[in-house]
C-alpha positions as CSV (number, residue, x, y, z in Angstrom):
1,M,0.0,0.0,0.0
2,I,2.8,2.4,0.9
3,R,4.5,1.6,-2.4
4,R,1.4,2.3,-4.3
5,I,0.9,5.7,-2.6
6,T,4.5,6.6,-3.2
7,L,4.3,5.7,-6.9
8,V,1.1,7.6,-7.3
9,A,2.8,10.7,-5.7
10,V,5.7,10.3,-8.2
11,I,3.3,10.1,-11.1
12,F,1.5,13.2,-9.9
13,L,4.7,15.2,-9.4
14,A,6.1,14.1,-12.7
15,S,2.9,15.0,-14.6
16,T,2.6,18.5,-13.1
17,C,6.1,19.8,-13.2
18,M,9.7,18.6,-13.6
19,A,12.8,19.7,-11.7
20,G,11.1,22.5,-9.9
21,E,10.1,24.5,-13.0
22,L,6.8,25.7,-11.9
23,T,6.1,27.5,-15.1
24,Y,5.8,24.2,-17.1
25,V,2.7,22.2,-16.6
26,A,2.0,19.1,-18.7
27,G,-1.5,18.8,-20.0
28,V,-1.9,22.3,-21.4
29,R,-0.5,21.1,-24.7
30,N,-0.8,17.3,-24.2
31,P,-4.2,16.3,-22.9
32,S,-3.4,12.5,-23.3
33,L,-0.4,12.9,-21.0
34,A,-2.4,14.7,-18.3
35,E,-5.3,12.3,-18.5
36,G,-3.0,9.3,-18.3
37,A,-1.6,10.7,-15.1
38,R,-5.1,11.3,-13.7
39,H,-6.1,7.7,-14.5
40,M,-2.9,6.4,-12.7
41,L,-3.6,8.6,-9.7
42,A,-7.1,7.0,-9.6
43,G,-5.6,3.5,-9.6
44,R,-6.6,2.8,-13.2
45,D,-3.0,2.1,-14.3
46,E,-3.9,0.2,-17.6
47,K,-5.9,3.1,-18.9
48,G,-3.4,5.6,-17.6
49,I,-0.6,3.8,-19.5
50,E,-2.6,3.6,-22.7
51,L,-3.2,7.4,-22.6
52,T,0.4,8.1,-21.5
53,L,1.7,6.1,-24.5
54,L,-0.5,8.3,-26.7
55,G,0.9,11.4,-24.9
56,L,4.4,10.1,-25.5
57,R,3.7,9.9,-29.3
58,A,2.4,13.4,-29.3
59,A,5.0,14.8,-26.9
60,D,6.1,18.3,-27.8
61,G,9.8,18.3,-26.8
62,R,12.1,16.7,-24.4
63,R,10.3,17.7,-21.2
64,E,7.0,16.1,-22.2
65,E,8.8,12.9,-23.3
66,E,10.6,12.7,-19.9
67,I,7.3,13.2,-18.1
68,A,5.7,10.4,-20.2
69,L,8.7,8.0,-19.6
70,S,8.6,8.7,-15.9
71,N,4.9,8.0,-15.7
72,L,5.2,4.8,-17.8
73,C,8.0,3.6,-15.5
74,A,5.8,4.2,-12.4
75,G,2.6,2.9,-14.1
76,Y,4.2,-0.4,-15.2
77,T,5.8,-0.7,-11.7
78,N,2.3,-0.4,-10.2
79,L,1.1,-3.2,-12.4
80,G,4.0,-5.4,-11.4
81,D,5.3,-5.5,-15.0
82,Y,8.9,-4.8,-13.8
83,E,10.6,-5.7,-17.1
84,T,8.6,-3.1,-19.0
85,A,8.9,-0.6,-16.2
86,L,12.7,-0.9,-16.2
87,K,12.7,-0.4,-19.9
88,Y,11.0,3.0,-19.5
89,C,13.1,3.9,-16.5
90,D,16.3,3.2,-18.5
91,L,15.0,5.1,-21.5
92,L,14.4,8.1,-19.2
93,L,17.8,7.8,-17.6
94,A,19.4,7.7,-21.1
95,R,17.8,11.0,-21.9
96,N,18.2,12.5,-18.4
97,E,20.7,10.9,-16.0
98,K,19.5,13.4,-13.3
99,S,16.0,11.9,-13.1
100,W,15.7,10.9,-9.5
101,R,12.2,9.6,-10.2
102,A,13.6,6.9,-12.4
103,Y,16.0,5.8,-9.7
104,N,13.2,5.9,-7.2
105,S,11.0,3.6,-9.3
106,K,14.0,1.3,-9.9
107,A,14.6,1.1,-6.2
108,F,11.0,0.0,-5.6
109,I,11.3,-2.6,-8.3
110,Y,14.5,-4.0,-7.0
111,V,13.2,-4.1,-3.4
112,D,10.1,-6.0,-4.6
113,T,12.3,-8.5,-6.5
114,K,14.8,-8.9,-3.7
115,Q,17.7,-7.5,-5.7
116,Y,19.0,-5.5,-2.8
117,D,22.4,-4.5,-4.2
118,K,20.7,-2.9,-7.2
119,A,18.1,-1.3,-5.0
120,E,20.8,0.3,-2.9
121,S,22.6,1.5,-6.0
122,A,19.4,3.1,-7.3
123,L,18.7,4.7,-3.9
124,I,22.2,6.2,-3.6
125,K,22.0,7.7,-7.1
126,G,18.5,9.1,-6.5
127,E,19.3,10.4,-3.1
128,A,22.4,12.2,-4.5
129,I,20.2,14.0,-7.0
130,N,17.2,14.8,-4.7
131,P,18.0,14.0,-1.0
132,G,14.9,15.6,0.3
133,A,12.3,13.8,-1.8
134,T,9.7,12.2,0.3
135,S,9.3,9.2,-2.1
136,M,13.1,8.6,-1.9
137,K,12.8,8.5,1.9
138,I,10.0,6.0,1.7
139,A,11.9,3.9,-0.8
140,R,14.9,3.9,1.6
141,A,12.6,2.9,4.5
142,L,11.2,0.0,2.5
143,F,14.7,-1.1,1.6
144,L,15.8,-1.0,5.2
145,D,12.7,-2.9,6.3
146,A,13.6,-5.6,3.8
147,T,17.3,-5.8,4.5
148,Q,17.5,-4.9,8.2
149,P,14.1,-5.9,9.7
150,V,13.5,-4.8,13.3
151,V,13.7,-7.7,15.6
152,E,11.7,-7.5,18.8
153,E,14.0,-7.5,21.8
154,I,11.4,-7.1,24.5
155,E,10.0,-10.2,26.0
156,V,6.8,-9.9,28.1
157,D,6.5,-12.3,30.9
158,D,2.7,-12.8,31.5
159,R,3.1,-15.2,34.3
160,Q,1.7,-14.0,37.5
161,K,3.7,-14.2,40.7
162,S,2.3,-15.9,43.6
163,I,0.8,-13.5,46.2
164,E,2.0,-15.7,49.1
165,Q,5.7,-15.4,48.6
């Protein structure tokens, strides 16, 4: 559930603005891209992916292409189609090696598939680019839960002592 919420947040952020440029909002010129993100936010990943693929074909420039690739990476991750998700993450990173969102999605994939060395590598790269990102922090927490689970050290003794001692 946490993973789903985080990926939805990544989709939302990627679909509305990239790299802090508040003047650029996807959807004004690319309604398929915007609608695809809305569908993914609503949990309708298959429809969101379909629309995002249309938006990618109609993308006007590098920024819209990167938004589409980021959303496809997250959408396919939500569906559990990790092979396809990684393909779009890698395409995005080939275009923009500073895409912390791609590293974030890759970290989720690698944690889910128990490829912890790759997950840690993706986390380190993503955190170096955007150390304050909430979804990166959640990905790191999931990684730590998987690799260093908390072991209860408190033992409760429910036996009652005799009153007559």
